[in-house]
Structure formats: C-alpha cells, structure tokens
C-alpha positions in Angstrom: 14.5 22.1 13.7 16.8 21.8 10.7 16.8 24.1 7.7 16.7 23.2 4.1 20.1 22.4 2.7 21.6 25.7 1.4 21.7 25.3 -2.3 23.8 28.1 -3.9 22.8 29.4 -7.3 25.2 28.9 -10.2 27.9 31.5 -10.2 29.7 32.7 -13.4 32.9 30.8 -12.4 30.9 27.7 -11.8 29.2 28.1 -15.1 32.5 28.4 -16.9 33.9 25.4 -15.1 30.8 23.3 -16.0 30.9 24.6 -19.6 34.5 23.4 -19.9 33.5 20.0 -18.4 30.6 19.8 -20.8 32.9 20.6 -23.8 35.3 17.9 -22.8 32.4 15.4 -22.3 30.7 16.3 -25.5 34.0 15.9 -27.4 34.5 12.3 -26.1 34.7 9.5 -28.7 31.3 8.9 -30.2 31.6 5.2 -30.7 31.8 3.2 -27.5 32.7 -0.5 -27.6 30.7 -3.2 -25.8 33.3 -3.6 -23.0 33.2 0.1 -22.2 29.4 0.1 -22.4 29.3 -2.6 -19.7 31.8 -0.7 -17.6 29.7 2.4 -17.7 26.7 0.4 -16.6 28.5 -1.3 -13.8 30.1 1.8 -12.1 26.9 2.9 -10.3 27.1 6.3 -11.9 24.1 7.9 -13.7 25.4 10.2 -16.4 23.0 13.0 -17.3 23.2 15.6 -20.1 20.7 18.3 -19.3 19.6 21.9 -18.9 21.5 23.4 -15.9 18.5 24.5 -13.9 17.4 21.0 -13.2 20.7 20.1 -11.6 21.4 20.2 -7.8 24.7 21.6 -6.5 24.7 18.9 -3.9 23.7 15.3 -4.9 24.3 13.8 -1.4 20.6 13.1 -0.8 20.4 11.3 -4.2 23.5 9.2 -3.4 22.2 8.3 0.1 18.8 7.2 -1.2 19.8 5.4 -4.4 23.3 4.2 -3.8 24.2 5.8 -7.1 26.3 8.8 -8.1 25.5 11.6 -10.6 27.7 13.0 -13.3 25.8 16.0 -14.7 27.0 17.6 -18.0 25.2 20.9 -18.6 23.9 21.9 -22.0 22.1 25.1 -22.9 18.4 25.1 -23.3 18.4 25.5 -27.1 16.6 22.5 -28.5 18.7 22.6 -31.6 21.9 22.0 -29.5 20.2 19.1 -27.7 19.0 17.5 -31.0 22.5 17.9 -32.5 24.1 16.1 -29.6 21.6 13.2 -29.7 21.4 12.7 -33.5 24.8 13.8 -34.8 27.1 13.2 -31.8 25.6 9.9 -30.5 25.0 11.3 -27.0 23.1 8.2 -26.0 26.4 6.3 -26.1 27.7 8.5 -23.2 24.7 9.4 -21.2 22.0 7.5 -19.3 19.4 10.3 -19.3 18.8 13.5 -21.2 17.0 16.4 -19.6 15.6 18.9 -22.0 12.4 20.7 -23.0 9.5 18.3 -23.6 8.9 18.9 -27.3 11.6 16.9 -29.1 10.3 13.5 -28.0 8.2 13.2 -31.2 11.0 13.3 -33.7 13.5 11.4 -31.5 11.0 8.6 -30.8 10.1 8.3 -34.5 13.8 8.1 -35.4 14.5 5.4 -32.8 16.7 7.4 -30.5 14.6 6.9 -27.3 13.2 4.1 -25.3 9.6 4.1 -24.3 9.2 4.8 -20.5 7.6 2.0 -18.4 5.8 3.9 -15.8 5.2 0.8 -13.7 8.9 0.8 -12.8 8.5 4.2 -11.0 6.6 3.8 -7.7 6.1 7.6 -7.4 4.4 7.9 -10.8 1.1 6.7 -9.6 0.6 9.9 -7.6 1.2 12.2 -10.6 -1.9 14.1 -11.6 -4.0 13.0 -14.5 -3.4 16.3 -16.4 0.3 15.8 -16.3 0.2 12.0 -17.0 -1.9 12.5 -20.1 -0.2 15.7 -21.4 0.5 15.8 -25.1 3.9 17.2 -24.1 5.0 13.7 -22.9 2.5 11.2 -24.4 2.7 9.6 -27.8 0.1 7.6 -29.8 -1.8 4.9 -28.0 -0.8 6.0 -24.6 3.0 5.6 -25.1 5.1 7.5 -22.5 8.3 8.9 -23.9 9.6 11.2 -21.2 9.2 11.9 -17.5 8.7 15.5 -16.3 11.4 16.7 -13.9 10.4 20.3 -13.3 7.7 22.7 -14.4 7.2 26.4 -14.2 5.2 29.3 -15.6 7.7 31.9 -16.9 7.1 35.6 -17.2 9.5 38.5 -16.8 11.5 40.3 -14.2 11.0 44.0 -13.6 11.9 46.9 -11.2 8.8 48.5 -9.7 10.6 51.8 -9.1 11.7 52.0 -12.8 8.4 50.8 -14.4 5.8 52.3 -12.0 4.3 48.8 -11.8 3.2 47.3 -8.5 5.1 44.6 -6.7 4.2 40.9 -7.1 1.8 39.2 -6.6 -0.4 42.1 -8.0 -0.7 41.3 -11.7 1.1 43.4 -14.3 0.9 43.5 -18.1 3.4 42.2 -20.6 3.2 45.7 -22.1 6.0 46.5 -19.8 8.1 44.7 -22.3 6.5 45.4 -25.6 4.7 48.7 -25.5 5.3 51.0 -22.6 6.7 54.5 -22.5 8.2 54.1 -19.0 10.3 51.1 -20.2 11.2 52.4 -23.7 14.9 51.6 -24.4 15.3 49.6 -21.1 13.9 46.2 -22.1 15.9 43.0 -22.7 14.4 40.1 -24.6 15.3 36.4 -25.0 17.4 35.9 -28.1 15.5 32.8 -29.0 12.3 32.4 -30.8 10.4 32.0 -27.5 10.2 35.8 -27.7 7.7 35.4 -30.6 5.5 33.2 -28.4 5.7 35.7 -25.5 4.6 38.6 -27.7 2.0 36.4 -29.4 0.3 35.8 -26.1 0.2 39.5 -25.4 -1.2 40.3 -28.8 -3.8 37.6 -28.6 -5.1 38.6 -25.1 -5.5 42.2 -26.2 -6.9 41.3 -29.6 -4.1 43.1 -31.4 -3.5 40.2 -33.9 -5.3 37.1 -35.0 -3.5 34.4 -33.0 -4.6 30.8 -32.4 -2.2 29.0 -30.0 0.7 31.3 -28.9 2.7 28.1 -28.1 2.5 26.8 -31.7 2.3 29.6 -34.2 1.6 29.2 -37.9 3.9 30.8 -40.5 1.5 33.8 -41.0 1.2 34.3 -37.2 4.9 34.3 -36.8 5.1 36.9 -39.5 2.4 39.1 -37.8 4.2 38.9 -34.5 7.6 39.8 -36.0 6.0 42.7 -37.8 4.7 44.1 -34.5 8.1 43.5 -32.8 9.9 45.3 -35.6 7.6 48.2 -35.3 8.3 48.4 -31.6 12.0 48.0 -32.2 12.0 51.0 -34.5 10.1 52.9 -31.9 13.1 52.3 -29.5 11.3 49.9 -27.1 14.1 47.4 -26.8 17.7 47.7 -25.5 19.3 44.3 -26.0 18.9 40.5 -26.2 20.2 38.0 -23.7 21.4 34.4 -24.5 22.6 32.9 -21.3 21.4 32.6 -17.7 24.5 34.6 -16.6 23.5 37.5 -19.0 20.0 37.6 -17.5 21.4 37.9 -14.0 24.0 40.4 -14.9 21.5 42.7 -16.6 19.4 42.7 -13.4 22.2 43.0 -10.9 23.7 45.9 -12.8 20.2 47.4 -13.2 20.9 47.9 -16.9 17.2 47.3 -17.8 13.8 48.1 -16.3 12.3 44.8 -17.4 13.4 41.7 -19.2 12.0 38.3 -20.1 13.8 36.0 -17.7 13.8 32.6 -16.0 12.6 32.8 -12.5 15.9 31.5 -11.0 17.6 34.6 -12.6 15.3 36.9 -10.6 15.9 34.8 -7.5 19.7 35.0 -7.9 19.5 38.8 -8.5 17.6 39.2 -5.2 20.2 37.1 -3.3 22.7 39.7 -4.6 20.6 42.5 -3.0 18.7 43.7 -6.0 15.0 44.5 -5.4 13.6 43.0 -8.6 10.2 41.4 -8.9 9.1 38.3 -11.0 5.8 39.1 -12.6 2.4 37.8 -11.9 0.8 38.7 -15.2 -2.6 39.8 -16.5 -2.3 37.9 -19.8 -0.8 34.6 -18.7 2.5 32.7 -18.8 4.9 30.7 -20.8 4.3 27.3 -19.1 6.8 24.5 -19.7 8.3 21.2 -18.6 11.8 20.0 -18.6 11.7 16.2 -19.0 14.0 13.2 -18.8 14.4 11.0 -21.8 16.0 7.5 -21.8 18.4 7.0 -24.8 17.9 3.8 -26.8 21.5 2.7 -26.1 20.7 2.2 -22.4 18.9 -1.1 -23.3 22.2 -2.6 -24.5 24.2 -1.0 -21.7 22.2 -3.0 -19.2 21.6 -0.3 -16.6 17.9 0.3 -17.0 17.3 -0.7 -13.3 19.6 2.1 -12.2 18.0 4.6 -14.6 14.5 3.9 -13.3 15.8 4.1 -9.7 17.1 7.6 -10.6 13.9 8.6 -12.3 11.8 7.5 -9.3 14.1 9.6 -7.0 13.5 12.7 -9.2 9.7 12.0 -8.7 10.3 11.8 -4.9 10.2 14.3 -2.1 13.8 15.1 -1.6 14.2 16.5 -5.1 10.8 18.3 -5.1 11.7 20.1 -1.8 15.2 21.1 -2.9 14.2 22.3 -6.3 11.4 24.4 -4.9 13.8 26.2 -2.6 16.6 26.5 -5.2 14.7 27.4 -8.3 11.1 28.1 -7.4 10.0 25.2 -9.6 7.5 22.4 -9.0 7.8 18.8 -9.9 5.0 16.4 -10.7 5.1 15.2 -7.1 5.5 18.5 -5.2 3.2 17.1 -2.6 6.0 14.7 -1.6 8.4 17.6 -1.3 6.4 19.2 1.5 6.0 15.8 3.2 9.8 15.2 2.9 10.6 18.6 4.4 8.3 18.1 7.3 9.5 14.6 8.0 13.1 15.6 8.0 12.6 18.6 10.3 13.1 21.5 7.9 12.5 24.9 9.4 8.9 26.3 9.2 10.0 29.1 6.9 11.5 26.6 4.4 8.3 24.6 4.5 6.3 27.8 4.0 8.4 28.5 0.9 7.6 25.1 -0.6 3.9 25.8 0.1 4.2 29.2 -1.5 5.9 27.7 -4.6 3.1 25.1 -5.0 0.4 27.7 -4.5 2.0 30.1 -6.9 2.3 27.5 -9.7 -1.3 26.2 -9.1 -2.6 29.7 -9.8 -0.3 30.5 -12.7 -0.9 27.1 -14.4 -4.7 28.0 -14.3 -4.1 30.6 -17.0 -5.1 29.6 -20.5 -1.9 30.8 -22.2 0.2 28.7 -23.1 2.0 25.4 -22.9 5.4 25.7 -24.6 6.7 22.4 -26.1 10.1 24.0 -26.9 9.8 22.7 -30.5 6.9 24.2 -32.5 5.6 22.5 -35.6 6.7 25.2 -38.1 10.2 25.7 -36.6 11.5 27.2 -39.9 9.0 30.0 -39.7 9.9 30.7 -36.1 13.6 30.9 -36.9 13.1 33.0 -40.1 10.8 35.6 -38.4 12.9 35.8 -35.3 16.0 36.5 -37.4 14.1 39.1 -39.4 13.1 40.9 -36.2 16.7 40.8 -34.7 18.2 42.1 -38.0 15.6 44.8 -38.6 
C-alpha cells in the first residue's frame, strides 16, 4: 500500500520566498495588451492569486490530470487586501482565478469584476450537497452562481490542556478559555482582525451575556457591545497579544508563549508536527464556519482560456485535491466523498484513509452547530473596523 503524498506545511523561509514572489507579481504592469493576454491563455498555465492555505506544495497530481500547470501567488486573508488587488490593481488582467473568503462576491459582481460561474461546465458539481450549492455565501439573485467553494472548515482555537486545565479534544471546551478565565489570564492571543468581534459575539450570545442576533453579521450596536466587553476583559489583564500572520500563530504555540489562542487549524497541526502537545478545540458554544472560494475574473472571457479555468475548477472539486487538503490542512471540500474514494483507489495507507474519514466526520459534527457562518465581509464593515480599533487601542 502507498501512503498519502507527504505535504509539508509552510515554513517561515517558504513564506518569505512566496511573499517576495507575490510582491513581484502584484507589482507587475496592470495594463496587459491583447497579444500578451492571448499568450497568457495559450501557455497552459493557470495563474491563481489566493489565500495560502488552499495551495498545495506539490501540484504534480493537478498537472498529470489536467495537462495544466499552476502558478500560485499567495495573498493574506484580509478581504481588504484582496479587494484592493482586484479593484485598484486590475488583478484580473494577471490571474485566471482568485481564491478568497466567500463574502466579497456581492460587491465585485455588482461592479462587473467577476464572471458568473456556469456549473454545467464542472462535472463534479452535480455531487455537491444542496446546502452548499444554495448557500447565500456563493449564490446571487435568481440562482446566479458567482464562486466555487474550494475548502471549508469550522475554526475555533488552540490550547494547552496542562496550562488551562481543560480536557483534550474531542471533549468540548468553552471559549471562556480565551475571554474570561482565571487560568489563562495574561496568556491569550487573539486574531488582530475584526473576526475577533465575531468569535466573542458567539460566546456572549450563547451565554446570554449580550443581545446578539447573528454573530457572523453584527450590527453597529452589537459591535459596540462586544468591543465594550473585550475592553473590560483587556483591562482585567486577560489578553497578552494579537497575531496577524500564520507564522505568528505557529510561533506563539511552538514557543509556548500562550495558553490559548484563536488560530487556524493548520497552525495547530504545524505546531504538533514540531513536537508541541497542543489541542484544537471542540467547543461548547460553536464555531467560526467559513468557505474559501474561487472566483473567475471578468478578463478571462477576453483572454480565451475559460475551458482551462473550468478544467482547473473541476479538478479542485475532485478526489485528488480533497484527499490531499484533508491530510495537509484538516479541511474538507464540497466533494470530500471523492477524496476518500481517490485515496482508496490509488492505494493510500489505511491510516491516511482513516485521517480523511476523521476529517469528514469532524466537520460534519462541527458544521451541525448553529453558530455561525462567516462571510468574511459583514454588512456594516465600518462598524467592525471602528470597534475593533477601539478595542486594540484601549
């Protein structure tokens, strides 16, 4: 039996190299002539600008299956950065696909930056569950499809049982390890972005500590209430620091500088590969559930490589990607069922297939929680930014 391809997590050196490549790519000329457009379409390369965690370190399976190559330019997960590249820097002239949080499709579609997705051109789409296919995170008015989910997860936080006194996963623990716990006081790291407001809002709503409607789409007054609570806890000494990047998340865990931190699941996985006994929480209150989706820029229509783009999208909905991303990141795709079938048919080891099964089962259970789907771009973004800034500066 063969094992799953060993897919190393992103090291700091790799991240720096990729960031340099990204800077060079993003600094490229914004206006591309027709001749260069046609050349880009004819070279059998799919150019993707996206969040790093959807990328594979090894694209050989993609190349073998599609006959295409991938050039992946990483971009951080801040929606504002993504929108700036699309709207101000004409990223659609240089890239065939964008991979970002699901929320921005509304504004980008309305402004004409995206092509509507034709699901009939993706053979694997028919097996996507009804709940995903009709999600408001990807669907526009009158059934228009504007993006294709690549990966999904239900985020929580990383913690050290011996420092927090909390049980190991999968026994559920409370988000109070982050926000209101004497054992973790002064040893908590939070996401520097406004997602922290949503995490705290879900905690407050569950325990009826504040009037909150949808933690994933807070009103201005709800943002203010959450920020007030966080400021109170900050003054009580609950928090130690904020993190911005994936590397910072991993470093805080590997160096055991915190007892608990909001984190992406791959950061906890990476810390464990470095010998740190950290857990990724199964929670009492629920999860930050999200999708990272692929968008087709409008310029692809004139470039003439839509057939290649749809071939790539169908591969992302296939078994090879689902199997690899489950092992690498602990994420599921809309067709994780094909991932298990792929692993079995290609002779992966039983323990790797079991890990895919475990990932699917984990996400099925976590997605069953009510709280909350995160679009990445709430309606009252100004209130989010204002109140998060007030909290950080308090």
